[in-house]
C-alpha positions, 0 to 999 in steps of 0.5 A: 500500500502506498505511503500514507494511504493507511493514514488517509483511510484512518482520517476518512474513518474519523471524519465519518465515524465521529460525525455519526456519534451524535446520531447514536447518542441521540438514539441512546438517550431516547431510552436511557438516562443521559449521564448513566449512558455516557458513564457506562460508555466511557468506563468500558471504553477506558478499560479497553484503551488502557488495556491497549496502552499496557499491551503497547508499553508496560511502563505507566506513570501513576505518580500523584501529579499524573493522576491529578492531571488525568482526573482534571482533564477527564472531568473537563473533557468527558464529565462536563464535555461529553456528559453535557452533550449527551444530556443535551441531545435529549432535548436538542436535535443531533445536527444542532448539537454537532454544529454548536460543538464545531465551535470548539476550535474557535473557543480553544484558540480564544482560551489560548490567547486569553491565557498567554501573556502579551497575546493579542488576536489578529484581524483574521482571528477576530473576524473568524470568531465573529463569523463563527458565533454568528452561525450560532445566532442563526441556529437560535434564530431558526429555532426561536419558537423552541426557546420558550421550551425551558428544556430546549433552552437549557440544552442549548446552554449545556452544549455551549458549556460542554464545548467550552469545557472541552476546549479548556480541557484540551488546552490544559492537556496540551500544556501539561503533557505526561509523555509516558504511555499516552494511550494509557493516559487517555484511557485513564482520562476516560475512566475518571470522566466516566466514573464522575458521570456515574457519580453524578447520574443519581442527582441528574438522571431519571431512572424510570424504565431504566431496566427496560430492554431497548435493542436500538439503544443497546446497539447504539451504546455498543457502536459508541464504545467500539467505533466512536471511542476505541477505533476512532481514537486509535485511528486519530492517534495513527493519523496524527503520527503519519500526517500533518496536524493541520490536515488531520484537523479537517475532521472538524469540518466534516463531522457536523456535516455528517451529523446534520445529514444523518439527523435529517435522513434518519431522525427526520430533524428539520433542515432549513436554509438557516441550518445551511447558513449556520453550517457555512458561517461556523465552518468559515469562522473555524477556518479563519480562526485557525488560519489566523492562529497559524499565521500569528505563530509563524510571525512570532517564530520569524521574529524570534529568528530575527532576534537571534540573528542580530544578537552579537556573537560572544567573544571568547577569551580562552579558558580560565 
């Protein structure tokens, strides 16, 4: 097989599978409590990924510093991020959920800029942020009648909170990495996040009909564990290893499109011109912010290189 062909196949797999997870989450929470459903999914996925990590490399970092870090990231990414998305899909269409979650790259860049000293957004980042959030405004405009429904409104706010938490967790995880066995560490994050979800479940979930068998919900859970978590994560790590990060990041543009189309075809979710305009605005915003952020870093790198060039060469006077 030609060089990188497998990596491109892995990228296509990620684009499609992670786009379908919104549909299968929706199918699952129609019958089972959201936090319980998400918690079971993440704990089982964590066990599989941790086992894979141990099979790949026996050495693991179980220091207190590493445990605290994985627990914090797991809470932000999985408990709040994935948990609130799963809960929100009980009240918000899966396509809408995917569109709002696609703001994650924009929010991540804004967190990076806000937390770094002396950092200022350039015009491309500012304009991209404005365009991206205008897409969210279009979603609200298209569903303005639904905002009178408290559960729908809370679901939309929950999605924004989940996306912000996922972005914050991603920034923290990137800045404070523990290099020993990253696959096992990711499984540990899923484990902590899943356990926190199971702890939160009795406070937020209704257990009515929880023991009723629903084949569709069961197969959705199985799909999310095998494909949505374990297989897609493995493919993502492989694609990151073999392909440029910027190319792999294009999955963020495809996922919401897949989710919107599947929601329309399978769940009969509403698809209007506002939906199309919202998708176009958010994707344009994400592209502009990413482009602006890349340009900003390239400019900063050139500035450092120029500074090194003008520094005087130290004069040596021999050994003392």
